[in-house]
N, C-alpha and C positions, 0 to 999 in steps of 0.2 A: 504494500500500500504506500501511497504518497501523502504526506502531510504538508500543508502550506500554512505558514504563520505570518500574519501581517503585523506591522508596527508603524508608528509615526503619525497617526491621525490626531485630531484635536480641534480646538476652536481657534479660528483665525479671522482677522478683520478683512473686509473686502480690499483687494489689492495686495494682500499678503501672500506668503509662500509657505508650502509644506513639502516635506519629502517623505514618501512612503517607502517602506522596505518589505520584502517578502522573501522568506527563506524556506526552501523545500528540504524535506528530510524523509528518511525511509527509503523506499525503492526509487531512487532518483535516476538510475540508469535508464536511458530511453526518452528523457524529456526532450521534446523538439520545439516547444513553444512555451513562453511564459508571457503573462500580460496582466491587465487590470480591467475589471468591469466595475460598475457602480449601480446602486439602486437607491433612488430617492423615495420618500414616503408616498405611497399611492401610485407609484410608477413601476414599470417593468425594468428588469436589469438590463443595462445597456453597455456596449463596448466602450471602453475608454482608450486603451492602447494595447497593441500586441507586438511581440518581437520574437520571431522564429530564430532558430540557431544560426541562420545565415545573415543575421544583423539587419534584415529589412525591418521596417517599422510601419505600423498602420495605426492611424489615430481617428477618433471621432472628429467630425468637422467642428464640433463645439469646443474642442480643446486644442486644435492645431495652433501652433505658435505660442501656446502658453504652457503646455505639459510636455515633458520629455521622458520617454521610457529608456531604461538602460538595463543591462544584465551583466552579471559576473558568472559566466557559465561554469567556471571551475568551482565556484562556491555555491552554485545552484540558488542564486539570489537575483531578484529583480527589484528595480527601483522605479519610482515615479516621482519626478520633480515637478511640482505644481506651482506655477507662478501666476501672478495677476488673478488671484482667485476671485470668483464671483459668488454671490448668494446661490445662484443656480447650480453651483458645484457641490452644494450640500448633499451628502449621500453617505451610505455605507459603501466603502470601497473594498472589493473582494479581489484577492489575488487569484490568478488562473494559471493552470499549467496543463499542457497536453503531453501525455506520456504514451508513446506508441499511438493508439487510436482512442485512448480513454481521456476524458476530461476530469479535472480535479479543481476544487474550489476551496479557498480559505474561509474562515468564519467571518472575516471582514473587520474593518476598522472605520470608526465614524469620523467623518470630516464635516465640520460645521463652519460655514462662512457667514459671519454676522457681526454687525457693529454693536 
C-alpha cells in the first residue's frame, strides 16, 4: 500500500503565500505521477496540478502563474508553492499519486485564505 501525508496548510491573508508538502511512504516503487487536487465546501474535487516523472506539468487554469508544483522523486515528495492566494483558493488540498495504474489520495490539509 501507499500512504500520502500532506503538511503546510493554514490560514493566510489574500495575496499571501503557502507551501504544501506531500511525502509518500510504503510501497513507493512504481509511482509515475504525483500532484494536488482540492475540494472546497459544497464543490467537487478539482485538479490543481500534476507532475509525471518526466517533469511535465499540468495546472488548472485558475492557478496558472500563481502555483508551482515540484517533486523530489528520490525522496518521493511533492510540493506546491502557492503565491498570490485568493479567497477562492480556500479548500482542503489533497495530495495525489498514481502508482502503476492505481490512484492514491492523502487525507488533505486545509488552506484558508481570508483577511
